C-alpha positions in Angstrom: -3.1 -16.5 21.7 0.2 -14.6 21.0 1.5 -16.2 24.4 0.4 -19.8 23.1 2.7 -19.7 19.9 5.5 -17.9 21.8 7.4 -16.9 18.8 11.5 -15.6 19.6 11.4 -12.0 18.3 13.6 -10.6 21.2 16.3 -8.3 19.6 14.4 -7.8 16.1 13.8 -3.8 15.4 10.2 -3.8 14.5 8.5 -1.7 12.3 4.6 -1.0 11.9 3.0 1.1 9.1 -0.6 2.0 8.9 -3.0 4.5 6.6 -5.6 4.4 4.0 -3.2 4.7 1.1 0.9 4.1 0.7 1.2 1.8 3.2 2.7 -1.2 0.8 5.2 1.6 -1.0 6.5 3.1 2.5 7.1 -0.8 3.4 9.1 -1.5 0.3 10.8 1.5 0.6 11.8 0.7 4.0 12.6 -3.1 3.6 15.0 -1.8 0.7 17.1 0.1 2.5 17.7 -2.2 4.8 18.7 -4.5 2.1 20.9 -2.1 1.1 22.4 -2.2 4.2 23.0 -5.8 4.3 20.0 -6.3 7.2 17.9 -9.5 7.0 14.0 -8.5 6.8 10.4 -10.1 6.7 8.2 -7.5 5.2 4.7 -8.4 5.7 1.8 -7.3 3.7 -1.5 -7.5 2.5 -3.3 -8.4 0.1 -1.3 -9.9 -2.5 -1.3 -9.7 -6.3 -1.2 -13.2 -7.5 0.8 -15.2 -5.3 -0.3 -16.1 -1.8 3.8 -16.4 -0.5 4.1 -12.6 -1.7 2.1 -11.1 1.8 5.7 -12.3 3.6 8.8 -11.3 1.7 12.0 -12.6 3.0 15.1 -10.3 1.9 13.0 -9.7 -0.6 11.5 -12.5 -2.3 8.6 -14.5 -1.7 8.9 -16.8 1.2 9.5 -20.3 0.4 6.3 -22.2 0.4 7.9 -25.3 3.0 8.7 -22.4 5.3 5.3 -21.3 4.9 3.6 -24.6 5.6 5.7 -25.3 8.3 4.9 -21.8 10.2 1.0 -22.0 8.9 1.0 -25.4 10.9 2.7 -24.6 14.2 0.2 -21.5 14.5 -2.9 -24.3 14.2 -1.1 -26.4 16.1 -0.5 -23.9 19.4 -3.9 -22.4 18.7 -5.8 -25.4 20.3 -9.6 -24.2 20.6 -8.7 -21.1 20.3 -10.6 -19.5 17.4 -8.6 -17.0 15.4 -9.8 -15.3 11.7 -8.1 -15.3 8.6 -5.7 -12.2 8.9 -4.7 -13.1 12.8 -3.7 -16.6 11.9 -1.7 -15.6 8.7 -0.2 -12.5 10.9 0.8 -15.4 13.6 2.7 -17.3 10.7 4.7 -14.3 9.7 6.0 -13.8 13.1 6.8 -17.5 13.3 8.8 -17.3 9.9 10.6 -14.1 11.0 12.1 -16.0 14.1 12.5 -19.4 12.0 14.5 -17.1 9.7 16.3 -15.0 12.2 15.6 -11.7 10.2 16.9 -8.4 12.3 13.9 -6.7 11.6 10.0 -7.2 10.7 8.2 -4.4 8.1 4.5 -4.8 9.5 1.6 -3.6 7.3 -1.6 -3.2 9.2 -4.0 -4.4 7.2 -7.2 -2.8 8.7 -7.3 0.2 11.4 -4.5 0.1 13.5 -5.8 -0.2 17.2 -7.7 -3.8 17.0 -5.4 -5.0 13.8 -3.6 -8.5 14.5 -0.6 -6.6 13.7 -0.7 -5.0 16.8 0.1 -7.3 19.1 3.3 -6.6 19.3 4.9 -3.5 19.9 6.6 -1.4 17.0 9.7 0.0 17.7 9.4 2.8 15.4 5.9 3.2 13.5 4.4 5.2 10.6 1.4 6.4 9.6 1.0 7.5 5.8 -2.6 9.0 5.2 -5.9 9.4 6.5 -8.9 9.3 4.2 -12.6 7.3 4.3 -12.6 3.7 3.8 -13.6 1.1 5.6 -15.9 3.3 7.3 -18.2 0.5 8.5 -15.5 -1.1 11.0 -13.6 2.7 11.3 -15.9 5.3 11.5 -17.4 7.7 9.4 -14.9 10.5 9.6 -11.1 11.4 9.3 -10.7 12.1 12.9 -12.5 8.6 14.1 -10.7 7.0 11.6 -7.6 9.0 12.5 -7.6 7.9 16.2 -8.3 4.1 15.6 -4.5 4.3 13.1 -3.1 6.1 16.5 -3.4 2.6 18.2 -0.3 1.1 16.5 1.7 3.9 18.7 4.1 3.0 21.6 4.2 5.5 24.9 7.7 7.2 24.4 8.4 5.8 20.9 8.4 7.6 17.8 5.8 7.8 14.8 6.0 9.4 12.1 3.1 10.9 10.8 3.5 11.8 7.1 -0.3 12.4 6.3 0.3 16.5 5.7 -2.8 17.3 7.0 -3.4 14.9 9.8 -7.1 15.0 11.6 -7.8 16.0 15.2 -8.4 12.7 16.1 -4.9 11.7 15.4 -3.3 13.4 16.9 -5.0 13.5 20.0 -4.7 9.7 20.0 -0.6 9.6 19.8 -0.5 12.4 22.3 -3.3 10.1 24.3 -0.7 7.4 24.1 2.6 9.1 24.9 4.3 8.7 21.6 7.2 10.7 20.0 5.4 12.6 17.1 7.1 13.0 14.1 5.1 15.4 12.2 4.9 16.6 8.8 6.2 19.7 8.5 8.5 20.0 11.4 9.9 16.6 12.3 9.8 15.8 8.3 9.5 17.6 5.0 10.3 16.7 1.3 10.4 18.8 -2.0 10.0 16.8 -5.8 11.4 18.4 -8.5 12.3 17.7 -11.4 11.4 13.5 -10.6 14.1 13.9 -7.9 13.2 13.9 -4.1 14.8 15.9 -1.0 14.1 14.9 2.3 14.7 17.1 5.6 14.5 15.1 9.1 14.1 17.2 12.2 13.1 20.6 12.8 14.3 23.5 9.9 16.7 25.3 12.3 18.4 21.7 13.7 18.2 19.0 10.8 19.6 15.7 12.0 19.8 14.7 8.2 19.0 16.5 5.0 19.4 14.1 1.8 18.8 15.4 -1.7 18.7 13.8 -5.6 17.0 10.6 -4.4 15.2 8.8 -7.2 12.9 6.5 -5.7 12.5 4.1 -7.6 8.0 3.4 -7.3 6.5 6.5 -9.2 5.1 9.5 -8.6 4.8 12.8 -6.8 2.4 11.5 -4.3 5.4 8.8 -3.0 7.2 11.8 -1.6 5.4 11.5 1.6 5.9 7.7 1.6 9.4 7.9 1.0 10.3 10.3 3.3 9.0 8.8 5.9 11.0 5.3 4.9 13.8 8.0 5.5 13.4 9.0 9.0 12.9 4.8 9.7 15.8 4.3 8.5 17.6 7.0 10.0 16.1 6.2 13.0 17.4 2.4 12.9 20.8 3.3 11.9 21.3 3.5 8.5 23.6 6.2 6.7 23.1 8.0 3.5 24.3 5.8 0.8 22.2 2.9 1.9 18.9 5.4 2.2 20.0 6.6 -1.7 20.5 2.9 -2.7 17.4 1.5 -1.1 15.2 4.0 -2.0 16.1 4.1 -5.7 15.9 0.3 -6.0 12.3 0.2 -4.0 9.5 -2.0 -6.1 6.2 -2.8 -4.7 3.5 -4.8 -6.6 0.6 -3.0 -8.4 1.9 0.3 -8.1 1.7 1.4 -11.6 3.4 -1.4 -12.5 4.0 -1.9 -16.3 2.9 -5.7 -17.2 3.2 -5.4 -21.0 4.2 -3.8 -24.3 2.8 -2.9 -27.4 1.1 -1.0 -26.1 2.3 -0.3 -22.9 0.1 -1.8 -20.6 -0.1 -0.5 -16.6 -1.9 -2.0 -13.6 -2.4 0.0 -10.0 -4.2 -1.1 -7.1 -6.2 2.6 -6.7 -9.5 1.7 -5.3 -10.7 5.1 -3.3 -11.2 9.0 -4.7 -7.3 9.7 -3.1 -5.6 7.0 -4.5 -7.3 8.0 -8.0 -6.2 11.1 -7.5 -2.4 10.3 -7.3 -2.9 8.0 -10.2 -4.1 10.4 -12.3 -1.2 12.8 -11.7 0.8 10.1 -12.6 -1.2 9.5 -16.3 -1.2 13.4 -16.9 2.4 13.2 -16.9 2.6 10.7 -19.7 1.7 11.5 -23.2 -0.9 9.8 -25.3 -4.1 8.5 -24.8 -5.4 6.0 -21.7 -7.5 3.8 -21.9 -9.1 2.4 -18.4 -10.5 -1.6 -17.6 -12.4 -0.7 -14.5 -13.6 -2.9 -12.2 -14.6 -2.5 -8.2 -16.0 -3.8 -5.5 -19.3 -3.0 -4.1 -18.3 -1.0 -0.8 -16.5 1.5 -2.7 -16.7 5.1 -4.0 -16.8 4.4 -7.6 -18.1 8.0 -8.3 -15.9 9.3 -6.2 -13.0 7.6 -8.2 -14.6 8.2 -11.4 -14.8 11.6 -10.3 -11.1 11.8 -9.6 -9.6 10.2 -12.7 -12.0 10.8 -15.4 -9.9 14.1 -17.0 -7.1 11.4 -17.9 -9.1 8.6 -19.6 -10.1 9.2 -22.9 -12.2 5.4 -23.1 -13.3 3.3 -20.5 -13.6 -0.5 -20.6 -15.9 -1.7 -17.5 -15.1 -5.3 -16.3 -17.2 -7.4 -13.6 -15.1 -9.1 -10.9 -16.1 -12.4 -9.3 -17.1 -13.5 -6.0 -19.8 -11.9 -3.3 -18.6 -8.3 -3.0 -18.8 -8.1 -7.0 -20.1 -4.8 -8.2 -22.3 -5.9 -11.2 -21.2 -4.6 -14.3 -24.3 -2.4 -14.5 -24.3 -0.9 -11.4 -20.7 0.1 -12.3 -21.5 2.0 -15.3 -24.1 3.9 -13.2 -21.9 4.8 -10.3 -19.1 5.9 -12.6 -22.3 8.1 -14.5 -22.9 10.0 -11.1 -19.1 10.8 -11.5 -19.6 12.6 -14.0 -17.6 9.8 -17.2 -20.5 9.9 -20.0 -19.9 9.0 -23.5 -16.5 7.6 -23.4 -17.0 4.3 -22.1 -17.9 0.8 -23.0 -20.2 -0.5 -20.4 -21.8 -3.4 -21.7 -24.5 -3.9 -19.6 -26.0 -6.4 -21.5 -22.9 -8.8 -21.7 -20.6 -8.1 -18.7 -16.9 -8.7 -19.5 -14.1 -10.3 -17.3 -11.1 -8.2 -16.5 -9.1 -10.3 -18.8 -11.7 -9.9 -21.9 -11.9 -5.8 -21.3 -8.4 -5.9 -21.4 -8.0 -7.6 -24.3 -10.5 -5.4 -26.0 -8.5 -2.2 -24.4 -5.3 -3.2 -26.0 -6.5 -4.3 -29.3 -8.3 -0.9 -29.6 -5.0 0.9 -29.2 -3.1 3.1 -31.8 -0.1 5.3 -31.7 0.7 6.3 -28.6 -2.0 5.1 -26.3 -1.7 3.2 -23.3 -4.2 0.8 -21.0 -4.0 1.3 -17.0 -6.0 -1.2 -15.2 -7.2 -0.5 -11.7 -9.7 -0.3 -9.3 -9.2 -3.5 -6.9 -6.2 -5.6 -5.9 -8.3 -8.2 -7.7 -8.9 -6.1 -11.1 -4.7 -5.9 -10.7 -4.4 -9.5 -10.1 -6.6 -10.5 -13.1 -4.9 -8.5 -15.2 -1.4 -9.8 -14.4 -2.6 -13.2 -14.7 -3.9 -12.3 -18.0 -0.8 -10.6 -19.5 1.6 -13.5 -18.3 -0.5 -16.2 -19.6 
């Protein structure tokens, strides 16, 4: 189907980003650095928080609706009788948008896994693998090794792949070796240190580093972002950017739904954390802030809710549970049962007899705040989307 569509990507640099967590932030860091250097970009990410056009950012802004419609129409005309999945169709539309806008660089977020993802139809000049966690096990395998092998599939022979996972599973490293990729590994090829809100990054082995840059202030918060930001620095360095563009780009980077402040009085944040690894990172952010935290939480049925609750519970003063819409939604009674298994007790508002929407739970949590209390909404992109829509209305 890619051959039938034949988008002209000749001469454009391509960066592919895979991983369990951190993909969207890493894409945002790379995109922002390239824009600081005056490069034109298409950043393709998924899913969106509010507007479908968020998935296709042209030079940092959602693609114009008319351009996106024209790209989707071209894909539809080219496919003939070839069946396409939803993700295949919109990924191909992203390639058409890149051609139409004549961008210099495409930054592509892998939706699921890597080897068989629609993004992998093109060859990345530089690839990044951010982290390996136990997510989407029904598709990718039940171990980190199996999942790592799937994600390794975005790499190409002789081309650099940045492994931002500090403790990568053997399956990932074995897969990259089999492909013949140039592995830029954490510790030897790249390292970062976070101190008092500032980041220092070394690119290359300690004894012969090609770049050392200190005092970086990433625009996306959190100690856990150090690996994502460091991976972005490697990519930007490989793409020929200087220190000023890297520094300015990281500082101005933003990503929807990553500890994003959506309201004041009381301070209200959304985060798309939907697995234990992301929940632990969110807890670190919350622990660094004063005041009690009121959590609005809703999740999909296939997620490790007990693990999420266990990871973040010490940071939460009170829980406000909600129920999402759709066939994958977890009923509120089941949600309450699972967070109890995660060690949450006493300080929850489960209201099993009267399920609440995210908007209703959020309004209640905000009304209950006193003094320095803050509200954090998390558990799914759908949860974040509902909260943003509520605060925007």
